[in-house]
FIVEXBA-875390 format. One record per residue (C-alpha): residue number from 0; residue in one letter; x, y, z. Coordinates in steps of 0.5 Angstrom, whole numbers. Layout:
BEGIN
<node resi="NUM" resn="a" X="X" Y="Y" Z="Z"/>
...
***
This chain:
BEGIN
<node resi="0" resn="m" X="224" Y="159" Z="206"/>
<node resi="1" resn="k" X="221" Y="162" Z="199"/>
<node resi="2" resn="r" X="227" Y="166" Z="195"/>
<node resi="3" resn="k" X="226" Y="170" Z="190"/>
<node resi="4" resn="h" X="232" Y="168" Z="186"/>
<node resi="5" resn="p" X="232" Y="160" Z="187"/>
<node resi="6" resn="g" X="239" Y="157" Z="186"/>
<node resi="7" resn="r" X="243" Y="163" Z="187"/>
<node resi="8" resn="a" X="242" Y="165" Z="194"/>
<node resi="9" resn="c" X="243" Y="172" Z="196"/>
<node resi="10" resn="m" X="243" Y="172" Z="203"/>
<node resi="11" resn="r" X="247" Y="167" Z="209"/>
<node resi="12" resn="e" X="243" Y="165" Z="214"/>
<node resi="13" resn="h" X="246" Y="164" Z="221"/>
<node resi="14" resn="l" X="243" Y="160" Z="226"/>
<node resi="15" resn="e" X="246" Y="160" Z="232"/>
<node resi="16" resn="h" X="244" Y="158" Z="240"/>
<node resi="17" resn="g" X="238" Y="158" Z="236"/>
<node resi="18" resn="v" X="238" Y="164" Z="233"/>
<node resi="19" resn="l" X="237" Y="164" Z="226"/>
<node resi="20" resn="y" X="239" Y="171" Z="223"/>
<node resi="21" resn="f" X="242" Y="174" Z="215"/>
<node resi="22" resn="s" X="247" Y="177" Z="212"/>
<node resi="23" resn="f" X="250" Y="180" Z="206"/>
<node resi="24" resn="p" X="257" Y="177" Z="203"/>
<node resi="25" resn="l" X="258" Y="182" Z="200"/>
<node resi="26" resn="l" X="259" Y="185" Z="207"/>
<node resi="27" resn="d" X="261" Y="179" Z="210"/>
<node resi="28" resn="e" X="268" Y="181" Z="207"/>
<node resi="29" resn="m" X="269" Y="186" Z="211"/>
<node resi="30" resn="a" X="267" Y="181" Z="217"/>
<node resi="31" resn="g" X="273" Y="183" Z="221"/>
<node resi="32" resn="t" X="272" Y="190" Z="221"/>
<node resi="33" resn="f" X="264" Y="191" Z="221"/>
<node resi="34" resn="v" X="259" Y="187" Z="225"/>
<node resi="35" resn="h" X="252" Y="187" Z="221"/>
<node resi="36" resn="g" X="245" Y="183" Z="221"/>
<node resi="37" resn="f" X="239" Y="182" Z="219"/>
<node resi="38" resn="s" X="234" Y="179" Z="223"/>
<node resi="39" resn="s" X="228" Y="173" Z="223"/>
<node resi="40" resn="r" X="223" Y="172" Z="228"/>
<node resi="41" resn="v" X="226" Y="165" Z="229"/>
<node resi="42" resn="g" X="230" Y="164" Z="236"/>
<node resi="43" resn="g" X="226" Y="169" Z="241"/>
<node resi="44" resn="v" X="221" Y="168" Z="247"/>
<node resi="45" resn="s" X="216" Y="172" Z="244"/>
<node resi="46" resn="e" X="209" Y="170" Z="244"/>
<node resi="47" resn="r" X="203" Y="168" Z="239"/>
<node resi="48" resn="e" X="203" Y="174" Z="234"/>
<node resi="49" resn="l" X="209" Y="176" Z="236"/>
<node resi="50" resn="a" X="213" Y="170" Z="237"/>
<node resi="51" resn="a" X="218" Y="170" Z="237"/>
<node resi="52" resn="m" X="224" Y="174" Z="236"/>
<node resi="53" resn="n" X="220" Y="180" Z="237"/>
<node resi="54" resn="l" X="225" Y="186" Z="237"/>
<node resi="55" resn="s" X="219" Y="193" Z="238"/>
<node resi="56" resn="f" X="218" Y="195" Z="245"/>
<node resi="57" resn="s" X="211" Y="198" Z="241"/>
<node resi="58" resn="r" X="208" Y="193" Z="240"/>
<node resi="59" resn="g" X="204" Y="191" Z="247"/>
<node resi="60" resn="d" X="209" Y="186" Z="248"/>
<node resi="61" resn="d" X="212" Y="185" Z="255"/>
<node resi="62" resn="p" X="218" Y="189" Z="256"/>
<node resi="63" resn="e" X="223" Y="183" Z="259"/>
<node resi="64" resn="r" X="221" Y="178" Z="253"/>
<node resi="65" resn="v" X="224" Y="184" Z="248"/>
<node resi="66" resn="r" X="230" Y="185" Z="252"/>
<node resi="67" resn="t" X="231" Y="177" Z="253"/>
<node resi="68" resn="n" X="231" Y="178" Z="244"/>
<node resi="69" resn="f" X="235" Y="184" Z="244"/>
<node resi="70" resn="r" X="240" Y="179" Z="248"/>
<node resi="71" resn="r" X="240" Y="173" Z="244"/>
<node resi="72" resn="m" X="241" Y="177" Z="238"/>
<node resi="73" resn="a" X="247" Y="181" Z="241"/>
<node resi="74" resn="d" X="250" Y="175" Z="242"/>
<node resi="75" resn="a" X="248" Y="171" Z="236"/>
<node resi="76" resn="v" X="250" Y="176" Z="231"/>
<node resi="77" resn="g" X="256" Y="179" Z="236"/>
<node resi="78" resn="f" X="256" Y="185" Z="239"/>
<node resi="79" resn="d" X="255" Y="188" Z="246"/>
<node resi="80" resn="v" X="247" Y="189" Z="247"/>
<node resi="81" resn="e" X="249" Y="195" Z="251"/>
<node resi="82" resn="k" X="252" Y="199" Z="245"/>
<node resi="83" resn="m" X="246" Y="199" Z="241"/>
<node resi="84" resn="v" X="243" Y="206" Z="239"/>
<node resi="85" resn="f" X="236" Y="206" Z="236"/>
<node resi="86" resn="s" X="233" Y="210" Z="230"/>
<node resi="87" resn="y" X="225" Y="213" Z="231"/>
<node resi="88" resn="q" X="223" Y="211" Z="225"/>
<node resi="89" resn="t" X="218" Y="216" Z="221"/>
<node resi="90" resn="h" X="218" Y="214" Z="214"/>
<node resi="91" resn="t" X="223" Y="221" Z="213"/>
<node resi="92" resn="n" X="230" Y="222" Z="210"/>
<node resi="93" resn="h" X="232" Y="224" Z="215"/>
<node resi="94" resn="v" X="239" Y="221" Z="218"/>
<node resi="95" resn="r" X="242" Y="223" Z="225"/>
<node resi="96" resn="v" X="250" Y="223" Z="226"/>
<node resi="97" resn="v" X="251" Y="217" Z="232"/>
<node resi="98" resn="t" X="256" Y="219" Z="237"/>
<node resi="99" resn="e" X="259" Y="216" Z="243"/>
<node resi="100" resn="e" X="253" Y="220" Z="247"/>
<node resi="101" resn="d" X="248" Y="217" Z="244"/>
<node resi="102" resn="c" X="250" Y="209" Z="246"/>
<node resi="103" resn="g" X="244" Y="206" Z="249"/>
<node resi="104" resn="k" X="239" Y="210" Z="247"/>
<node resi="105" resn="g" X="233" Y="206" Z="246"/>
<node resi="106" resn="y" X="235" Y="200" Z="250"/>
<node resi="107" resn="l" X="238" Y="202" Z="256"/>
<node resi="108" resn="r" X="234" Y="210" Z="255"/>
<node resi="109" resn="e" X="230" Y="214" Z="252"/>
<node resi="110" resn="r" X="232" Y="217" Z="245"/>
<node resi="111" resn="d" X="232" Y="225" Z="246"/>
<node resi="112" resn="y" X="231" Y="226" Z="238"/>
<node resi="113" resn="q" X="224" Y="224" Z="234"/>
<node resi="114" resn="d" X="224" Y="223" Z="226"/>
<node resi="115" resn="v" X="231" Y="220" Z="225"/>
<node resi="116" resn="d" X="230" Y="214" Z="220"/>
<node resi="117" resn="g" X="237" Y="214" Z="219"/>
<node resi="118" resn="m" X="243" Y="214" Z="223"/>
<node resi="119" resn="v" X="251" Y="214" Z="221"/>
<node resi="120" resn="t" X="257" Y="212" Z="225"/>
<node resi="121" resn="d" X="264" Y="210" Z="226"/>
<node resi="122" resn="v" X="265" Y="210" Z="233"/>
<node resi="123" resn="p" X="268" Y="203" Z="234"/>
<node resi="124" resn="g" X="263" Y="198" Z="240"/>
<node resi="125" resn="l" X="256" Y="203" Z="237"/>
<node resi="126" resn="v" X="251" Y="198" Z="233"/>
<node resi="127" resn="l" X="245" Y="202" Z="230"/>
<node resi="128" resn="v" X="239" Y="199" Z="230"/>
<node resi="129" resn="t" X="233" Y="200" Z="225"/>
<node resi="130" resn="f" X="226" Y="197" Z="225"/>
<node resi="131" resn="y" X="222" Y="193" Z="219"/>
<node resi="132" resn="a" X="215" Y="189" Z="217"/>
<node resi="133" resn="d" X="216" Y="189" Z="209"/>
<node resi="134" resn="c" X="220" Y="196" Z="209"/>
<node resi="135" resn="v" X="227" Y="195" Z="206"/>
<node resi="136" resn="p" X="234" Y="196" Z="211"/>
<node resi="137" resn="l" X="239" Y="200" Z="207"/>
<node resi="138" resn="f" X="247" Y="198" Z="209"/>
<node resi="139" resn="f" X="252" Y="203" Z="208"/>
<node resi="140" resn="v" X="259" Y="200" Z="209"/>
<node resi="141" resn="d" X="266" Y="205" Z="208"/>
<node resi="142" resn="p" X="271" Y="201" Z="209"/>
<node resi="143" resn="v" X="276" Y="206" Z="207"/>
<node resi="144" resn="h" X="274" Y="211" Z="213"/>
<node resi="145" resn="r" X="271" Y="205" Z="217"/>
<node resi="146" resn="a" X="264" Y="208" Z="217"/>
<node resi="147" resn="v" X="257" Y="205" Z="217"/>
<node resi="148" resn="g" X="250" Y="208" Z="216"/>
<node resi="149" resn="l" X="244" Y="204" Z="216"/>
<node resi="150" resn="s" X="237" Y="208" Z="214"/>
<node resi="151" resn="h" X="229" Y="205" Z="214"/>
<node resi="152" resn="s" X="227" Y="206" Z="207"/>
<node resi="153" resn="g" X="218" Y="204" Z="206"/>
<node resi="154" resn="w" X="216" Y="208" Z="199"/>
<node resi="155" resn="r" X="216" Y="215" Z="202"/>
<node resi="156" resn="g" X="223" Y="215" Z="204"/>
<node resi="157" resn="t" X="225" Y="212" Z="198"/>
<node resi="158" resn="v" X="222" Y="217" Z="193"/>
<node resi="159" resn="s" X="225" Y="222" Z="198"/>
<node resi="160" resn="d" X="231" Y="219" Z="197"/>
<node resi="161" resn="i" X="234" Y="217" Z="204"/>
<node resi="162" resn="a" X="239" Y="212" Z="200"/>
<node resi="163" resn="g" X="242" Y="219" Z="197"/>
<node resi="164" resn="e" X="241" Y="222" Z="203"/>
<node resi="165" resn="t" X="244" Y="217" Z="208"/>
<node resi="166" resn="v" X="251" Y="217" Z="202"/>
<node resi="167" resn="h" X="252" Y="224" Z="202"/>
<node resi="168" resn="r" X="252" Y="226" Z="210"/>
<node resi="169" resn="m" X="257" Y="220" Z="210"/>
<node resi="170" resn="a" X="261" Y="224" Z="206"/>
<node resi="171" resn="k" X="260" Y="230" Z="209"/>
<node resi="172" resn="q" X="262" Y="227" Z="216"/>
<node resi="173" resn="y" X="267" Y="222" Z="214"/>
<node resi="174" resn="g" X="270" Y="224" Z="207"/>
<node resi="175" resn="t" X="267" Y="218" Z="204"/>
<node resi="176" resn="r" X="267" Y="217" Z="197"/>
<node resi="177" resn="p" X="261" Y="213" Z="195"/>
<node resi="178" resn="e" X="264" Y="210" Z="190"/>
<node resi="179" resn="e" X="268" Y="207" Z="195"/>
<node resi="180" resn="l" X="261" Y="205" Z="199"/>
<node resi="181" resn="l" X="259" Y="197" Z="200"/>
<node resi="182" resn="t" X="252" Y="197" Z="200"/>
<node resi="183" resn="a" X="246" Y="192" Z="202"/>
<node resi="184" resn="i" X="238" Y="193" Z="200"/>
<node resi="185" resn="g" X="236" Y="188" Z="206"/>
<node resi="186" resn="p" X="229" Y="183" Z="206"/>
<node resi="187" resn="s" X="223" Y="187" Z="205"/>
<node resi="188" resn="i" X="216" Y="186" Z="201"/>
<node resi="189" resn="c" X="218" Y="184" Z="194"/>
<node resi="190" resn="q" X="214" Y="188" Z="188"/>
<node resi="191" resn="d" X="209" Y="181" Z="187"/>
<node resi="192" resn="c" X="207" Y="182" Z="195"/>
<node resi="193" resn="y" X="207" Y="190" Z="194"/>
<node resi="194" resn="e" X="200" Y="193" Z="191"/>
<node resi="195" resn="v" X="200" Y="201" Z="191"/>
<node resi="196" resn="s" X="194" Y="206" Z="189"/>
<node resi="197" resn="e" X="195" Y="212" Z="184"/>
<node resi="198" resn="d" X="197" Y="216" Z="189"/>
<node resi="199" resn="v" X="203" Y="213" Z="191"/>
<node resi="200" resn="i" X="205" Y="212" Z="184"/>
<node resi="201" resn="g" X="204" Y="219" Z="182"/>
<node resi="202" resn="q" X="210" Y="221" Z="188"/>
<node resi="203" resn="v" X="214" Y="215" Z="184"/>
<node resi="204" resn="r" X="214" Y="219" Z="177"/>
<node resi="205" resn="l" X="216" Y="225" Z="180"/>
<node resi="206" resn="a" X="221" Y="223" Z="183"/>
<node resi="207" resn="y" X="224" Y="218" Z="177"/>
<node resi="208" resn="e" X="225" Y="219" Z="170"/>
<node resi="209" resn="e" X="220" Y="216" Z="166"/>
<node resi="210" resn="p" X="225" Y="211" Z="163"/>
<node resi="211" resn="l" X="225" Y="208" Z="169"/>
<node resi="212" resn="w" X="218" Y="207" Z="170"/>
<node resi="213" resn="p" X="217" Y="200" Z="167"/>
<node resi="214" resn="q" X="223" Y="196" Z="172"/>
<node resi="215" resn="l" X="219" Y="200" Z="178"/>
<node resi="216" resn="f" X="213" Y="200" Z="177"/>
<node resi="217" resn="t" X="207" Y="195" Z="173"/>
<node resi="218" resn="e" X="200" Y="197" Z="173"/>
<node resi="219" resn="k" X="195" Y="192" Z="175"/>
<node resi="220" resn="g" X="189" Y="196" Z="173"/>
<node resi="221" resn="n" X="183" Y="200" Z="177"/>
<node resi="222" resn="g" X="188" Y="204" Z="179"/>
<node resi="223" resn="k" X="193" Y="199" Z="182"/>
<node resi="224" resn="y" X="200" Y="198" Z="182"/>
<node resi="225" resn="q" X="206" Y="193" Z="184"/>
<node resi="226" resn="l" X="211" Y="197" Z="186"/>
<node resi="227" resn="n" X="219" Y="194" Z="186"/>
<node resi="228" resn="l" X="221" Y="198" Z="193"/>
<node resi="229" resn="w" X="229" Y="194" Z="191"/>
<node resi="230" resn="e" X="229" Y="197" Z="184"/>
<node resi="231" resn="a" X="228" Y="204" Z="186"/>
<node resi="232" resn="c" X="232" Y="203" Z="193"/>
<node resi="233" resn="r" X="238" Y="201" Z="187"/>
<node resi="234" resn="q" X="237" Y="207" Z="183"/>
<node resi="235" resn="n" X="237" Y="212" Z="189"/>
<node resi="236" resn="l" X="244" Y="208" Z="190"/>
<node resi="237" resn="l" X="247" Y="209" Z="183"/>
<node resi="238" resn="r" X="245" Y="216" Z="182"/>
<node resi="239" resn="a" X="248" Y="218" Z="189"/>
<node resi="240" resn="g" X="255" Y="215" Z="186"/>
<node resi="241" resn="v" X="255" Y="208" Z="189"/>
<node resi="242" resn="a" X="258" Y="202" Z="184"/>
<node resi="243" resn="p" X="254" Y="197" Z="182"/>
<node resi="244" resn="e" X="257" Y="192" Z="183"/>
<node resi="245" resn="h" X="258" Y="195" Z="191"/>
<node resi="246" resn="i" X="250" Y="194" Z="191"/>
<node resi="247" resn="q" X="248" Y="187" Z="194"/>
<node resi="248" resn="v" X="240" Y="187" Z="193"/>
<node resi="249" resn="t" X="237" Y="182" Z="198"/>
<node resi="250" resn="d" X="233" Y="175" Z="195"/>
<node resi="251" resn="l" X="228" Y="175" Z="201"/>
<node resi="252" resn="c" X="221" Y="178" Z="201"/>
<node resi="253" resn="t" X="218" Y="179" Z="208"/>
<node resi="254" resn="c" X="211" Y="178" Z="205"/>
<node resi="255" resn="c" X="213" Y="171" Z="202"/>
<node resi="256" resn="n" X="216" Y="169" Z="207"/>
<node resi="257" resn="p" X="212" Y="170" Z="214"/>
<node resi="258" resn="d" X="214" Y="165" Z="218"/>
<node resi="259" resn="i" X="221" Y="167" Z="218"/>
<node resi="260" resn="f" X="219" Y="174" Z="218"/>
<node resi="261" resn="f" X="215" Y="178" Z="220"/>
<node resi="262" resn="s" X="211" Y="182" Z="215"/>
<node resi="263" resn="h" X="205" Y="188" Z="216"/>
<node resi="264" resn="r" X="202" Y="186" Z="210"/>
<node resi="265" resn="a" X="201" Y="179" Z="211"/>
<node resi="266" resn="s" X="198" Y="179" Z="219"/>
<node resi="267" resn="h" X="193" Y="185" Z="217"/>
<node resi="268" resn="g" X="198" Y="188" Z="222"/>
<node resi="269" resn="k" X="199" Y="184" Z="227"/>
<node resi="270" resn="r" X="205" Y="182" Z="228"/>
<node resi="271" resn="g" X="212" Y="184" Z="231"/>
<node resi="272" resn="n" X="219" Y="187" Z="229"/>
<node resi="273" resn="l" X="224" Y="185" Z="225"/>
<node resi="274" resn="a" X="231" Y="189" Z="227"/>
<node resi="275" resn="a" X="238" Y="191" Z="222"/>
<node resi="276" resn="f" X="244" Y="191" Z="226"/>
<node resi="277" resn="l" X="250" Y="195" Z="224"/>
<node resi="278" resn="g" X="258" Y="197" Z="227"/>
<node resi="279" resn="v" X="264" Y="198" Z="226"/>
<node resi="280" resn="r" X="267" Y="194" Z="231"/>
***
């Protein structure tokens, strides 16, 4: 496996019953109160370009295979598969408050909402689920008020600051204090792999102050740039009031590790979906 910081691995690997998933040491410290994990493509039953742990019903997979994959993930990470609540991702910065009435939506029954890229909850037993194949998963844990948030941040969600929106929603809904949050930026595409065009960088320039630009992107020429979504999301968390020592950044790139993760860029769109899981025990 290719790590971006060899010798100081950030994320922990877990292999349970043949299922490989990853966790953050910062959040593992609260494992008695919260459950979290990020899937790999290892340990499922899907086939061909979806092999093996595809966690999407919308990629042309056999639904029974997808359900089997979810059951395997739930058993490995340690939660009730029927208590999951799915996002409905459309690259917005919309954050939904998830309640007991949402239990099972996306897995057991249809979702009655759209345009939801972030979710928050304080309901014990519910597990928030968001989906990925290069975009950035953002984990939020409030150990004081026993609340969590999970958000999907592609470049659009990043420049529209879904990280800040999630923090603000948790503060309003649960009394969360940003400086008490524990947060993590999960496996996603790294700067070396993420080439974008001038129009994307134009949005980045509008969203961030000029002194930050050298940390966020480098110019390649011919109107192409390399964008650092990890650093952009970290800056969003800092702007929202999260303490620097309470932000853990992944060392795993989905595009650098196509044998371990699904990557839209590496596969040219022929892939399944990964998923992030987060809940209150």
